[in-house]
Structures are given as structure tokens and as C-alpha cells.
TORKE-935109 format. One record per residue: residue number from 0; residue in three letters; y, x, z of N, C-alpha, C in turn. Coordinates in Angstrom, 2 decimals. Layout:
<pts>
  pos  code      npy      npx      npz     capy     capx     capz      cpy      cpx      cpz
  NUM   ala        Y        X        Z        Y        X        Z        Y        X        Z
...
</pts>
This chain:
<pts>
  pos  code      npy      npx      npz     capy     capx     capz      cpy      cpx      cpz
    0   unk   120.86   162.17   149.48   119.78   162.99   149.98   120.33   164.26   150.69
    1   unk   119.71   164.52   151.86   120.01   165.70   152.63   118.77   166.49   152.96
    2   unk   118.97   167.87   153.24   117.77   168.69   153.45   116.95   168.15   154.71
    3   unk   117.69   167.53   155.56   116.95   166.87   156.79   115.96   165.85   156.38
    4   unk   116.56   164.89   155.55   115.74   163.71   155.00   114.49   164.18   154.19
    5   unk   114.94   165.19   153.31   113.90   165.65   152.35   112.74   166.35   152.93
    6   unk   112.95   166.90   154.15   111.95   167.60   154.82   111.06   166.91   155.69
    7   unk   111.25   165.65   155.82   110.49   164.78   156.68   109.04   164.50   155.94
    8   unk   108.05   165.03   156.60   106.79   165.08   155.93   106.21   163.65   155.77
    9   unk   105.77   163.49   154.71   105.19   162.12   154.28   106.21   161.10   153.91
   10   unk   107.52   161.48   153.82   108.53   160.50   153.52   108.61   160.20   152.06
   11   unk   108.21   161.20   151.19   108.31   161.01   149.69   109.68   161.29   149.22
   12   unk   110.50   161.86   150.19   111.94   162.22   149.79   112.11   163.66   149.35
   13   unk   111.04   164.36   148.98   111.13   165.74   148.62   111.81   165.75   147.38
   14   unk   112.47   166.94   147.07   113.12   167.05   145.73   112.11   166.89   144.54
   15   unk   112.50   166.44   143.45   111.84   166.28   142.11   112.60   167.11   141.10
   16   unk   111.99   168.01   140.50   112.45   168.87   139.51   111.73   168.67   138.12
   17   unk   112.54   168.26   137.14   111.97   167.98   135.77   112.60   168.95   134.78
   18   unk   111.69   169.63   134.07   112.21   170.66   133.07   111.90   170.17   131.75
   19   unk   112.96   170.19   130.85   112.77   169.80   129.50   113.23   170.96   128.59
   20   unk   112.15   171.61   127.93   112.51   172.71   127.11   112.57   172.28   125.60
   21   unk   113.37   172.90   124.81   113.59   172.51   123.38   113.91   171.01   123.39
   22   unk   114.81   170.68   124.15   115.29   169.18   124.27   115.74   168.65   122.96
   23   unk   116.23   169.41   121.95   116.66   168.89   120.83   115.54   168.11   120.05
   24   unk   114.34   168.58   120.22   113.28   167.92   119.58   113.00   166.50   120.00
   25   unk   113.21   166.22   121.31   113.17   164.89   121.79   114.41   164.07   121.33
   26   unk   115.60   164.70   121.43   116.86   163.91   121.15   116.90   163.53   119.65
   27   unk   116.29   164.28   118.73   116.35   164.03   117.35   115.14   163.16   116.84
   28   unk   114.24   162.77   117.73   113.10   161.93   117.42   113.49   160.48   117.44
   29   unk   112.50   159.65   117.17   112.74   158.20   117.18   113.05   157.66   118.61
   30   unk   112.65   158.50   119.47   112.97   158.09   120.95   114.16   158.55   121.46
   31   unk   114.99   159.41   120.59   116.10   160.02   121.06   117.17   159.26   121.72
   32   unk   117.59   158.12   121.23   118.65   157.30   121.69   118.31   156.82   123.09
   33   unk   117.04   156.28   123.25   116.60   155.77   124.69   116.59   156.97   125.60
   34   unk   115.98   158.07   125.10   115.83   159.06   126.02   117.17   159.72   126.48
   35   unk   118.12   159.80   125.60   119.38   160.24   125.89   120.16   159.37   126.90
   36   unk   120.01   157.99   126.83   120.71   157.27   127.76   120.07   157.43   129.12
   37   unk   118.69   157.45   129.22   118.00   157.60   130.47   118.47   158.93   131.10
   38   unk   118.31   160.03   130.30   118.63   161.36   130.79   120.08   161.43   131.36
   39   unk   121.01   160.93   130.63   122.38   160.94   131.12   122.60   160.20   132.45
   40   unk   121.91   159.13   132.60   122.04   158.46   133.84   121.42   159.26   135.02
   41   unk   120.19   159.91   134.71   119.56   160.65   135.85   120.40   161.91   136.15
   42   unk   121.12   162.50   135.14   121.78   163.68   135.36   123.13   163.32   136.23
   43   unk   123.65   162.11   136.02   124.74   161.78   136.82   124.50   161.23   138.18
   44   unk   123.24   160.66   138.42   123.02   160.04   139.71   121.86   160.81   140.43
   45   unk   121.10   161.57   139.69   119.91   162.13   140.14   120.05   163.10   141.41
   46   unk   121.04   163.91   141.36   121.16   164.90   142.35   121.48   164.45   143.74
   47   unk   122.09   163.11   143.80   122.24   162.49   145.10   120.93   161.99   145.61
   48   unk   120.02   161.87   144.82   118.67   161.38   145.27   117.57   162.51   145.34
   49   unk   118.02   163.63   145.06   117.15   164.73   145.00   116.31   165.06   143.77
   50   unk   116.79   164.43   142.62   116.19   164.66   141.33   117.07   165.60   140.63
   51   unk   116.46   166.75   140.21   116.97   167.80   139.53   116.49   167.97   138.11
   52   unk   117.42   167.93   137.16   117.07   168.06   135.73   117.40   169.48   135.19
   53   unk   116.42   170.09   134.68   116.56   171.39   133.90   116.37   171.34   132.48
   54   unk   117.33   171.74   131.70   117.24   171.53   130.15   117.43   172.90   129.60
   55   unk   116.57   173.07   128.55   116.53   174.22   127.71   116.71   173.83   126.23
   56   unk   117.58   174.40   125.56   117.75   174.04   124.07   118.55   175.17   123.34
   57   unk   118.17   175.42   122.12   118.90   176.51   121.31   120.11   175.78   120.59
   58   unk   120.20   174.41   120.47   121.09   173.80   119.70   121.90   172.68   120.48
   59   unk   122.80   173.05   121.37   123.49   171.96   122.18   124.59   171.35   121.51
   60   unk   124.64   171.16   120.18   125.78   170.57   119.59   125.59   169.02   119.60
   61   unk   126.68   168.36   119.04   126.60   166.77   119.24   125.59   166.16   118.25
   62   unk   125.05   166.85   117.37   124.08   166.28   116.39   122.65   166.34   117.10
   63   unk   122.48   167.26   118.11   121.21   167.48   118.66   121.16   167.16   120.15
   64   unk   122.27   167.00   120.74   122.25   166.63   122.22   123.51   165.69   122.39
   65   unk   123.26   164.46   123.03   124.38   163.73   123.27   125.50   164.18   124.05
   66   unk   126.62   163.95   123.65   127.78   164.49   124.37   127.78   164.03   125.79
   67   unk   127.29   162.80   126.19   127.19   162.31   127.49   126.36   163.29   128.42
   68   unk   125.42   164.03   127.83   124.56   164.89   128.51   125.38   166.27   128.76
   69   unk   125.87   166.75   127.63   126.52   168.19   127.82   127.80   168.04   128.65
   70   unk   128.51   166.93   128.57   129.72   166.73   129.52   129.34   166.76   131.05
   71   unk   128.10   166.40   131.36   127.66   166.24   132.76   126.82   167.42   133.25
   72   unk   126.64   168.39   132.37   125.86   169.53   132.84   126.86   170.62   133.15
   73   unk   127.04   171.05   134.43   128.01   172.00   134.71   127.46   173.33   135.01
   74   unk   126.08   173.46   135.33   125.51   174.81   135.50   124.81   175.10   134.28
   75   unk   125.24   176.37   133.78   124.71   176.78   132.35   124.37   178.17   132.42
   76   unk   123.40   178.55   131.57   122.97   179.95   131.41   122.78   180.24   129.89
   77   unk   123.55   181.22   129.40   123.56   181.49   127.99   122.96   182.86   127.80
   78   unk   121.79   182.89   127.00   121.18   184.25   126.72   121.84   184.76   125.49
   79   unk   121.42   185.75   124.95   122.03   186.39   123.76   122.15   185.37   122.52
   80   unk   123.48   185.32   122.09   123.72   184.43   120.98   124.46   185.29   119.94
   81   unk   124.55   184.69   118.68   125.12   185.51   117.59   126.65   185.39   117.40
   82   unk   127.30   184.34   117.84   128.69   184.30   117.58   129.37   183.44   118.62
   83   unk   130.72   183.47   118.45   131.66   182.70   119.41   131.29   181.10   119.42
   84   unk   131.04   180.61   118.29   130.67   179.13   118.28   129.56   178.79   119.25
   85   unk   128.42   179.58   119.01   127.28   179.35   119.77   127.52   179.61   121.31
   86   unk   128.20   180.62   121.56   128.64   181.04   122.85   129.38   179.85   123.66
   87   unk   130.46   179.30   122.99   131.31   178.30   123.62   130.47   176.85   123.62
   88   unk   129.55   176.75   122.74   128.76   175.61   122.64   127.89   175.41   123.93
   89   unk   127.47   176.51   124.44   126.69   176.51   125.77   127.47   176.65   126.87
   90   unk   128.47   177.61   126.96   129.14   177.94   128.17   130.39   177.14   128.31
   91   unk   130.86   176.37   127.22   132.01   175.53   127.28   133.09   176.17   126.51
   92   unk   134.13   175.24   126.14   135.29   175.63   125.33   136.02   176.80   126.00
   93   unk   136.43   177.76   125.21   137.24   178.95   125.65   136.53   179.84   126.55
   94   unk   135.16   179.72   126.74   134.40   180.71   127.49   134.60   182.11   126.87
   95   unk   134.38   182.15   125.50   134.41   183.42   124.77   135.81   184.06   124.84
   96   unk   136.91   183.18   124.67   138.23   183.68   124.82   138.53   184.25   126.26
   97   unk   137.80   183.70   127.28   138.05   184.07   128.74   137.32   185.38   129.07
   98   unk   136.48   185.87   128.14   135.77   187.05   128.45   134.27   186.85   128.80
   99   unk   133.79   185.60   128.72   132.43   185.27   129.10   131.58   185.23   127.79
  100   unk   131.06   186.37   127.39   130.43   186.64   126.02   129.07   186.95   126.16
  101   unk   128.22   186.12   125.78   126.79   186.40   125.57   126.38   187.03   124.30
  102   unk   127.37   187.26   123.54   127.22   187.94   122.27   127.08   189.48   122.48
  103   unk   127.30   189.98   123.50   127.24   191.41   123.77   125.75   191.87   124.12
  104   unk   124.97   190.86   124.43   123.55   191.26   124.79   122.69   191.49   123.56
  105   unk   122.06   192.62   123.59   121.11   192.95   122.44   119.79   192.38   122.60
  106   unk   119.32   191.62   121.67   117.93   190.88   121.70   116.83   192.10   121.88
  107   unk   115.86   191.84   122.63   114.68   192.62   122.97   115.17   193.76   123.95
  108   unk   116.17   194.53   123.57   116.61   195.64   124.37   117.07   195.13   125.71
  109   unk   117.84   193.96   125.73   118.39   193.55   126.94   117.92   192.05   127.23
  110   unk   116.65   191.97   126.99   115.96   190.62   127.11   116.18   190.15   128.50
  111   unk   116.46   188.86   128.66   116.61   188.28   130.03   118.09   188.24   130.51
  112   unk   118.94   189.02   129.90   120.30   189.00   130.32   121.06   187.83   129.63
  113   unk   122.04   187.32   130.44   122.83   186.19   129.98   123.99   185.96   130.87
  114   unk   124.84   184.98   130.55   126.08   184.70   131.20   125.64   183.35   132.07
  115   unk   125.84   183.45   133.29   125.58   182.18   134.26   126.91   181.71   134.65
  116   unk   127.08   180.44   134.39   128.26   179.63   134.78   127.87   178.47   135.66
  117   unk   128.78   178.01   136.53   128.51   176.85   137.40   128.11   177.22   138.79
  118   unk   128.00   178.50   139.08   127.71   178.96   140.44   128.74   179.93   140.93
  119   unk   130.00   179.46   141.03   131.12   180.33   141.29   131.61   180.86   139.97
  120   unk   132.30   182.10   140.00   132.85   182.60   138.79   131.64   183.09   137.84
  121   unk   131.78   182.73   136.58   130.74   183.07   135.55   130.53   184.60   135.52
  122   unk   129.28   184.95   135.41   129.08   186.41   135.46   127.72   186.76   134.78
  123   unk   127.54   188.03   134.26   126.23   188.42   133.62   125.22   188.56   134.68
  124   unk   124.02   187.93   134.47   122.81   188.09   135.34   121.59   188.24   134.51
  125   unk   120.59   188.77   135.17   119.31   188.95   134.43   118.33   187.97   135.00
  126   unk   117.55   187.21   134.24   116.41   186.53   134.72   115.23   187.44   134.91
  127   unk   114.16   186.73   135.45   112.89   187.54   135.80   111.89   187.34   134.78
  128   unk   111.21   188.23   134.38   109.93   188.03   133.48   108.71   188.11   134.41
  129   unk   108.00   186.99   134.31   106.84   186.89   135.16   105.58   186.92   134.36
  130   unk   104.90   188.00   134.44   103.49   188.17   133.74   102.48   187.66   134.77
  131   unk   101.02   187.68   134.39   100.06   187.14   135.04    99.91   187.84   136.50
  132   unk   100.23   189.17   136.51   100.07   189.87   137.78   101.15   189.48   138.73
  133   unk   102.39   189.33   138.21   103.53   188.94   138.98   103.32   187.56   139.46
  134   unk   102.78   186.63   138.69   102.56   185.27   139.07   101.60   185.14   140.15
  135   unk   100.54   185.94   140.14    99.59   185.89   141.26   100.28   186.26   142.61
  136   unk   101.17   187.31   142.48   101.91   187.67   143.76   102.76   186.48   144.27
  137   unk   103.40   185.93   143.30   104.35   184.77   143.64   103.56   183.55   144.24
  138   unk   102.47   183.19   143.58   101.71   182.14   144.12   101.10   182.47   145.53
  139   unk   100.71   183.63   145.75   100.12   184.08   146.97   101.21   183.91   148.15
  140   unk   102.31   184.36   147.76   103.47   184.38   148.72   103.83   182.93   149.09
  141   unk   103.85   182.06   147.91   104.13   180.67   148.23   103.12   179.92   149.20
  142   unk   101.78   180.26   148.96   100.74   179.75   149.76   100.99   180.12   151.17
  143   unk   101.19   181.49   151.31   101.29   182.00   152.69   102.64   181.28   153.39
  144   unk   103.63   181.15   152.74   104.82   180.41   153.31   104.54   179.01   153.72
  145   unk   103.89   178.25   152.76   103.65   176.88   153.08   102.58   176.67   154.12
  146   unk   101.58   177.72   154.17   100.60   177.55   155.26   101.31   177.82   156.56
  147   unk   102.19   178.82   156.62   102.96   179.05   157.86   103.74   177.92   158.45
  148   unk   104.26   177.16   157.40   105.18   176.11   157.71   104.47   174.71   157.91
  149   unk   103.12   174.79   157.62   102.28   173.59   157.82   102.50   172.48   156.72
  150   unk   103.01   173.05   155.56   103.32   171.97   154.54   102.31   172.07   153.34
  151   unk   101.31   172.96   153.45   100.32   173.12   152.35    99.40   171.99   152.42
  152   unk    99.27   171.15   151.41    98.25   169.97   151.30    96.79   170.45   151.63
  153   unk    96.04   169.65   152.33    94.60   169.93   152.50    93.93   169.23   151.27
  154   unk    93.22   170.08   150.45    92.59   169.50   149.32    91.65   168.30   149.65
  155   unk    91.03   168.34   150.79    90.13   167.19   151.30    90.90   166.00   151.54
  156   unk    92.18   166.09   151.75    93.00   164.91   152.10    93.78   164.33   150.94
  157   unk    93.66   165.00   149.77    94.45   164.64   148.60    93.85   163.31   148.00
  158   unk    94.69   162.48   147.65    94.31   161.18   147.02    94.52   161.25   145.49
  159   unk    93.64   160.68   144.78    93.77   160.64   143.32    94.79   159.49   142.85
  160   unk    95.19   159.61   141.71    96.18   158.63   141.23    95.38   157.23   141.05
  161   unk    95.77   156.28   141.86    95.04   154.99   141.88    95.82   153.92   141.05
  162   unk    96.74   154.30   140.28    97.56   153.29   139.58    96.55   152.56   138.69
  163   unk    96.69   151.17   138.68    95.66   150.31   137.94    95.84   150.63   136.45
  164   unk    94.74   150.73   135.82    94.80   150.91   134.32    94.91   149.54   133.65
  165   unk    95.47   149.49   132.54    95.67   148.26   131.86    95.81   148.54   130.35
  166   unk    95.52   147.43   129.61    95.74   147.45   128.09    96.67   146.35   127.71
  167   unk    97.92   146.83   127.53    99.04   145.89   127.37    98.76   144.97   126.10
  168   unk    98.36   145.62   125.06    98.16   144.79   123.81    97.04   143.77   124.04
  169   unk    95.98   144.19   124.62    94.82   143.35   124.89    95.19   142.33   125.91
  170   unk    95.89   142.56   126.91    96.42   141.63   127.86    97.24   140.49   127.29
  171   unk    98.16   141.01   126.35    99.08   140.09   125.68    98.29   139.03   124.77
  172   unk    97.21   139.70   124.17    96.27   138.79   123.29    95.63   137.77   124.10
  173   unk    95.28   138.17   125.34    94.48   137.27   126.29    95.39   136.09   126.73
  174   unk    96.67   136.37   126.93    97.54   135.32   127.57    98.43   134.52   126.61
  175   unk    98.23   134.97   125.37    99.11   134.37   124.35    99.04   132.86   124.33
  176   unk   100.23   132.26   124.32   100.21   130.67   124.32    99.57   130.19   123.12
  177   unk    98.60   129.26   123.33    97.80   128.76   122.18    98.67   128.05   121.20
  178   unk    98.56   128.39   120.02    99.19   127.79   118.85   100.54   128.25   118.53
  179   unk   101.03   129.16   119.28   102.42   129.66   119.14   102.42   130.93   118.22
  180   unk   103.29   130.91   117.18   103.45   132.07   116.30   104.35   133.10   116.84
  181   unk   105.21   132.79   117.85   106.12   133.76   118.51   106.25   133.27   119.87
  182   unk   106.59   134.20   120.83   106.80   133.93   122.17   107.87   134.70   122.76
  183   unk   108.74   134.13   123.79   109.72   134.88   124.40   109.06   136.00   125.41
  184   unk   109.82   137.10   125.54   109.23   138.06   126.43   109.18   137.55   127.85
  185   unk   110.10   136.66   128.26   110.14   136.26   129.69   108.84   135.40   129.96
  186   unk   108.48   134.62   128.94   107.30   133.76   129.04   105.95   134.57   129.13
  187   unk   106.03   135.70   128.33   104.94   136.60   128.32   104.76   137.44   129.66
  188   unk   105.98   137.73   130.26   105.96   138.50   131.46   105.37   137.59   132.51
  189   unk   105.67   136.38   132.52   105.17   135.33   133.64   103.60   135.25   133.58
  190   unk   103.27   135.18   132.15   101.67   134.95   132.05   101.03   136.37   132.36
  191   unk   101.59   137.45   131.99   100.90   138.71   132.37   100.87   138.83   133.89
  192   unk   101.90   138.45   134.53   101.79   138.64   136.05   100.70   137.69   136.57
  193   unk   100.46   136.56   136.02    99.40   135.75   136.60    98.06   136.45   136.31
  194   unk    97.99   137.08   135.13    96.61   137.76   134.71    96.35   138.92   135.58
  195   unk    97.33   139.84   135.81    97.21   141.00   136.53    98.43   141.27   137.43
  196   unk    98.55   140.52   138.54    99.71   140.77   139.37    99.86   142.15   139.95
  197   unk    98.77   142.97   140.11    98.86   144.26   140.62    99.54   145.21   139.60
  198   unk    99.57   144.86   138.28   100.19   145.59   137.24   101.60   145.10   136.79
  199   unk   101.53   143.67   136.57   102.68   143.20   135.83   103.61   142.40   136.77
  200   unk   103.42   142.31   138.05   104.31   141.48   138.92   105.62   142.21   138.92
  201   unk   106.68   141.37   138.68   108.00   141.98   138.72   108.52   142.55   137.40
  202   unk   107.72   142.43   136.35   108.16   142.83   135.08   109.25   141.89   134.50
  203   unk   110.23   142.49   133.86   111.39   141.79   133.29   111.19   141.88   131.79
  204   unk   111.94   141.00   130.97   111.76   141.09   129.48   112.05   142.40   128.90
  205   unk   113.13   143.09   129.47   113.50   144.30   128.87   112.40   145.42   129.16
  206   unk   111.74   145.24   130.28   110.63   146.23   130.58   109.49   146.01   129.65
  207   unk   109.22   144.76   129.28   108.19   144.61   128.24   108.58   145.16   126.88
  208   unk   109.82   145.01   126.54   110.35   145.53   125.24   110.20   147.04   125.23
  209   unk   110.48   147.68   126.32   110.35   149.23   126.39   108.81   149.63   126.40
  210   unk   108.00   148.84   127.01   106.58   149.15   126.91   105.91   148.92   125.64
  211   unk   106.57   148.13   124.78   105.97   147.91   123.45   106.55   148.75   122.41
  212   unk   107.53   149.63   122.71   108.09   150.51   121.68   107.14   151.45   121.08
  213   unk   106.21   152.05   121.82   105.24   153.00   121.21   104.33   152.27   120.16
  214   unk   104.20   150.92   120.25   103.50   150.19   119.28   104.28   149.68   118.15
  215   unk   104.56   150.49   117.13   105.57   150.29   116.15   105.37   148.90   115.43
  216   unk   104.20   148.49   115.28   103.97   147.19   114.66   104.66   145.97   115.30
  217   unk   104.74   146.09   116.67   105.30   144.96   117.38   106.79   145.12   117.52
  218   unk   107.46   144.23   116.80   108.90   144.33   116.81   109.46   143.25   117.72
  219   unk   110.34   143.66   118.72   110.93   142.74   119.59   112.20   142.23   118.88
  220   unk   112.33   140.92   118.67   113.47   140.38   117.97   113.82   138.92   118.47
  221   unk   114.78   138.37   117.93   115.22   137.01   118.39   114.18   135.93   118.05
  222   unk   113.82   135.14   118.95   112.92   134.10   118.72   113.62   132.83   119.23
  223   unk   113.61   131.80   118.30   114.38   130.57   118.55   113.46   129.45   119.09
  224   unk   114.02   128.67   119.98   113.28   127.48   120.46   114.33   126.23   120.67
  225   unk   113.83   125.11   120.76   114.78   123.99   121.03   114.48   123.58   122.47
  226   unk   115.39   123.61   123.38   115.33   123.25   124.80   116.18   122.06   125.03
  227   unk   115.53   120.90   125.33   116.29   119.70   125.51   117.23   119.40   124.32
  228   unk   116.78   119.64   123.14   117.36   119.31   121.97   118.48   120.40   121.50
  229   unk   118.57   121.39   122.29   119.52   122.48   121.92   118.86   123.72   121.54
  230   unk   119.32   124.40   120.34   118.78   125.51   119.86   119.05   126.76   120.89
  231   unk   117.96   127.41   121.35   118.08   128.50   122.22   117.42   129.76   121.61
  232   unk   118.04   130.86   121.67   117.44   132.11   121.13   117.41   133.21   122.24
  233   unk   116.17   133.81   122.37   116.01   134.83   123.34   115.01   135.87   122.70
  234   unk   114.90   137.03   123.31   114.10   138.11   122.73   112.61   137.86   122.93
  235   unk   111.85   138.08   121.95   110.54   138.05   121.93   109.66   138.61   120.82
  236   unk   108.42   138.36   120.66   107.63   139.00   119.70   106.70   137.96   118.97
  237   unk   106.25   138.39   117.81   105.42   137.57   116.98   103.95   137.81   117.19
  238   unk   103.26   136.79   117.11   101.67   136.93   117.34   101.10   137.77   116.23
  239   unk   101.61   137.55   115.00   100.92   138.27   113.87   101.25   139.83   114.07
  240   unk   102.42   140.16   114.55   102.69   141.61   114.88   101.75   142.20   115.99
  241   unk   101.44   141.42   116.99   100.63   141.79   118.03    99.20   142.11   117.44
  242   unk    98.77   141.20   116.63    97.35   141.33   116.06    97.41   142.61   115.14
  243   unk    98.38   142.73   114.40    98.47   143.92   113.51    98.35   145.23   114.37
  244   unk    99.19   145.34   115.40    99.22   146.54   116.23    97.81   146.79   116.92
  245   unk    97.19   145.74   117.38    95.75   145.89   117.92    94.82   146.42   116.85
  246   unk    94.90   145.93   115.69    94.02   146.32   114.58    94.25   147.87   114.22
  247   unk    95.57   148.19   114.22    95.88   149.54   113.87    95.38   150.47   114.91
  248   unk    95.56   150.10   116.15    95.06   150.88   117.26    93.56   151.13   117.24
  249   unk    92.89   149.98   116.99    91.40   150.10   117.06    90.97   150.88   115.83
  250   unk    91.66   150.79   114.73    91.23   151.60   113.53    91.44   153.21   113.85
  251   unk    92.51   153.39   114.48    92.79   154.83   114.82    91.81   155.39   115.77
  252   unk    91.48   154.58   116.76    90.49   155.03   117.73    89.06   155.28   117.04
  253   unk    88.75   154.44   116.22    87.43   154.65   115.52    87.47   155.99   114.64
  254   unk    88.54   156.19   114.01    88.71   157.38   113.03    88.82   158.74   114.05
  255   unk    89.32   158.50   115.22    89.37   159.68   116.17    87.88   159.92   116.67
</pts>
């Protein structure tokens, strides 16, 4: 990605910035493993595609943040911390020894001060506090700059999100092979694509597995079949699990 390509109006190549605050909450949740793998991949490859990841966390140790993420984050900002361990955990090994010490900043009194690394030589800098009044000035300036550059969207020309809505569990129930207690994901993907090609066309078995993860009752596992007399095992789900997930969802919706 280059500034020239990103500036092409209507190209969709504009930079994308994603901010994750208190990241340890996600990494230590049941979605942590998958989220960590995806985030590491985006951090490694995203910048070349104009995708920028910003992370905020108080606890960047190996128990709360995958080492694959911390190893690939080179630009760091450490606000006031209590000791050398926390200092080096954020700024990197030997930062404290080399004189880059966020331990010197007094909470409240020196709020906003920290050590910035990854932009040349590490140095103390102060972030900006933006209250409502300051935010109004910033937005006004941004609007004026974009208006002058001709890049401010016209509200009348904005389009709403037209992504097709779908009910995965309900659709799976509709296309479920008659009489089968379990089915392969690849079979279900093909049937889903026939039912709603605008939604499911191109879905792979792994994508279906990912989409089913929020529905805890549906467990993706090995499903055996005999093909031309040979035992074949592939990933799939059970019909009973699907019906349980639908019942649980409907019960929760009624109670809400």
C-alpha cells in the first residue's frame, strides 16, 4: 500500500485503523486463542495493506498477551508504571537499564507523560488530553480540512449497510439432510450455498466452524462415513446439537 494508492477516491484502499483497549480481557477469554492468532497475522501483514492495529493493555505478560503479538509490536508507549519489571515488559528487555524509565512519572501530577519507543530514539513525551471543548475544535478543523480537500462524504450520497441478513442456525435446520444424525461441514456448506447464494457462496468448512463457535451447543467434531466401502472421517456437526442450540437461543430471546 502506498499513499498514492490510498488517496484514490472510491478505491477502498484507504487506511483502516483498529483500536483494542484492555486487550488482556479478550486474550484471556474463551475466544483468546483464535483472536490471538488472527491478531498476530494482521500485525505482521496488515501494515503492507494499510491496516493499522493499536493495542492498549496494562498487563502485556505472556499469560495475558501471546508472545507472537508482543514480539511483533515495535512501536510502544509506556505511561507511569511502578517498577522495572512492568517498565521492561512494555518497552522491551533492558529498557530500564538503558535509562528509559517510565517509573519516574508521578501519577496524576504528570498524567499523560510516558516513554515512547519505536519512532527513532526512545524519549519521554506527553500525550494530549481531549475534553468536550477540545474535541469540538478538533472535529471542526477536520471537517474544514476534508471539505477543502473534497473528501468529506455527502450525507445524501451515503449508502447503508446492505449486507444480507441471515439466521445460520435456522438455515442449517432448513437444509439438514433428511434422516441424518450428523453431517459434514462441506456438505452443509454446499446446501447452504444453494439456499442463499448471496450469503453462503464460497463458504469453506473451516468458515462454517468459525461461524458456529458463538453457539456453544454446536460442537464441531469428527464425523465418520463409509465412502466406497472405506471409512472416511471429516469435520462436521450433529443434528441434535443444532436443535439444542436453536432451542437455547429461542428461550433466551423470549426471556429478554
